[in-house]
C-alpha positions in Angstrom: 2.2 12.0 26.4 3.1 8.3 27.0 4.5 6.4 24.0 1.5 4.0 24.1 -0.9 6.8 23.8 1.1 8.3 21.0 1.1 5.0 19.2 -2.7 4.9 19.5 -2.8 8.4 18.1 -0.7 7.4 15.1 -3.0 4.5 14.5 -6.3 6.5 14.8 -5.0 9.4 12.6 -3.7 7.0 10.0 -7.1 5.4 9.8 -8.7 8.9 9.4 -6.3 9.7 6.6 -7.3 6.6 4.7 -11.0 7.4 5.2 -10.4 10.9 4.0 -8.4 9.8 1.0 -11.2 7.3 0.1 -13.6 10.2 0.1 -11.3 12.5 -1.9 -10.8 14.9 1.0 -7.1 15.6 0.5 -6.9 18.7 2.7 -8.4 16.9 5.7 -6.3 13.9 5.1 -3.1 16.0 5.0 -4.1 17.6 8.4 -4.6 14.2 9.9 -1.4 12.9 8.4 0.6 15.8 9.9 -0.9 14.9 13.3 0.0 11.2 12.9 3.6 12.0 11.8 4.1 14.3 14.8 3.0 11.6 17.2 5.1 9.0 15.3 8.2 11.0 16.0 7.8 10.6 19.7 6.9 6.9 20.1 8.3 3.5 19.7 8.3 2.2 16.1 6.2 -0.9 15.7 4.9 -2.4 12.4 1.3 -2.7 13.6 0.8 1.1 13.6 3.8 2.4 11.6 3.0 0.5 8.4 -0.5 1.9 8.2 1.0 5.4 8.6 3.2 4.9 5.6 0.4 3.3 3.7 -1.8 6.4 4.4 1.1 8.6 3.4 1.4 6.7 0.1 -2.3 6.8 -0.5 -2.5 10.6 0.0 0.5 11.1 -2.3 -1.2 9.0 -5.0 -4.4 11.1 -4.6 -2.3 14.2 -5.0 -0.4 12.8 -8.0 2.9 12.8 -6.2 4.2 9.4 -7.4 7.8 9.9 -6.1 6.5 10.6 -2.6 4.2 7.6 -2.8 7.1 5.4 -3.8 9.3 6.8 -1.0 6.5 6.1 1.6 6.2 2.6 0.4 9.9 2.0 0.6 10.2 3.4 4.1 7.1 1.6 5.2 8.5 -1.7 4.0 11.6 -1.1 6.1 9.5 -0.4 9.2 7.2 -3.4 8.5 10.2 -5.7 8.3 9.2 -9.4 8.7 5.6 -8.6 9.5 3.9 -9.7 6.3 0.5 -8.7 7.5 1.7 -5.1 7.9 3.8 -5.2 4.7 1.2 -6.6 2.3 -0.8 -3.4 1.8 2.5 -1.5 1.2 3.6 -4.0 -1.5 0.3 -3.5 -3.3 0.5 0.3 -3.0 4.0 0.1 -4.5 2.7 -1.9 -7.4 -0.2 0.6 -7.8 2.3 3.5 -7.8 4.4 1.7 -10.4 1.3 1.2 -12.5 0.4 4.9 -12.3 4.0 5.8 -13.3 3.8 3.4 -16.3 0.4 4.8 -17.5 1.8 8.3 -17.4 4.9 7.3 -19.1 3.0 5.5 -21.9 0.9 8.7 -22.4 4.2 10.7 -22.7 5.8 7.9 -24.9 8.6 7.6 -22.4 9.6 3.9 -22.8 12.5 4.3 -20.4 10.2 5.4 -17.6 7.7 2.6 -18.5 10.6 0.1 -18.2 11.7 1.5 -14.8 8.1 1.4 -13.5 7.7 -2.2 -14.6 10.9 -3.2 -13.0 9.9 -1.7 -9.7 6.4 -3.1 -9.8 7.5 -6.6 -10.8 10.1 -6.6 -8.1 7.6 -5.7 -5.4 5.0 -8.2 -6.7 7.7 -11.0 -6.8 8.8 -10.1 -3.3 5.2 -10.3 -2.0 4.6 -13.6 -3.7 7.9 -15.0 -2.4 7.0 -14.0 1.1 3.7 -15.7 0.8 5.3 -19.0 0.0 5.5 -21.6 2.9 9.3 -21.9 2.3 9.9 -18.2 2.8 7.3 -17.5 5.5 9.2 -19.5 8.2 6.1 -21.6 8.8 3.8 -18.6 9.3 0.5 -19.0 7.6 -0.5 -15.9 5.6 -3.7 -14.3 6.8 -6.8 -14.0 4.7 -6.4 -10.2 4.3 -2.8 -10.9 3.0 -4.3 -13.2 0.3 -6.8 -10.4 -0.5 -4.0 -7.9 -0.9 -2.1 -10.3 -3.1 -5.2 -10.6 -5.4 -5.3 -6.8 -5.7 -1.6 -6.8 -6.4 -2.1 -9.2 -9.3 -4.7 -6.9 -10.8 -2.4 -3.9 -10.4 0.4 -5.9 -12.0 -1.8 -6.4 -15.1 -2.4 -2.6 -15.2 1.3 -2.1 -14.9 1.8 -4.2 -17.9 -0.7 -2.1 -19.8 -3.7 -4.4 -19.7 -6.3 -3.7 -17.1 -8.0 -7.1 -16.5 -11.6 -6.8 -15.3 -11.5 -10.5 -14.3 -8.6 -10.0 -11.9 -10.3 -7.0 -10.3 -13.5 -9.0 -9.9 -11.6 -11.8 -8.3 -9.9 -9.4 -5.9 -13.3 -7.9 -5.0 -14.7 -11.4 -4.3 -11.9 -12.2 -2.0 -12.5 -8.9 0.0 -16.3 -9.6 0.0 -15.6 -13.1 1.4 -13.9 -11.3 4.3 -16.9 -9.0 4.8 -14.8 -6.0 3.8 -17.0 -3.9 1.5 -14.7 -0.9 1.2 -11.6 -2.7 -0.3 -14.1 -4.8 -2.4 -15.4 -1.6 -3.9 
């Protein structure tokens, strides 16, 4: 199959994984993810379709409670996304979400060292996203409205990472997504 068709397959299958994960259909998501990964092996690596593959991988790992795998997918996805902030923004937020999940589990197990490690990782990702959003660091590129929406979600996840879920931050993030006519992320 031509690399362009394989890239389209990666993109379509990644979207299916995200839909299945949103519906809690882990088995179907895993099947689609395997198909996407197989196609990914045989095509050119571009951020526009590769980053969603790694985001889908992280989301499925989070659904399954595999936090180390989610973290690894975020790390690899950020490498593939490179300078493309539009592709990287969802990965940054998934990384902060993964760190928040780790911190919540560590608090429940009274493992302060793990809480500190999770906070360090999540804070670093959030700071990197905020830095990349600044005009000085963006090389003159204007962040897209969805990138701003992801940043709002990242701020809410950061509060959760710190042990205080803030309903106001979640509501603000939902409003940003609603303003973009994106009901699923708003929910």
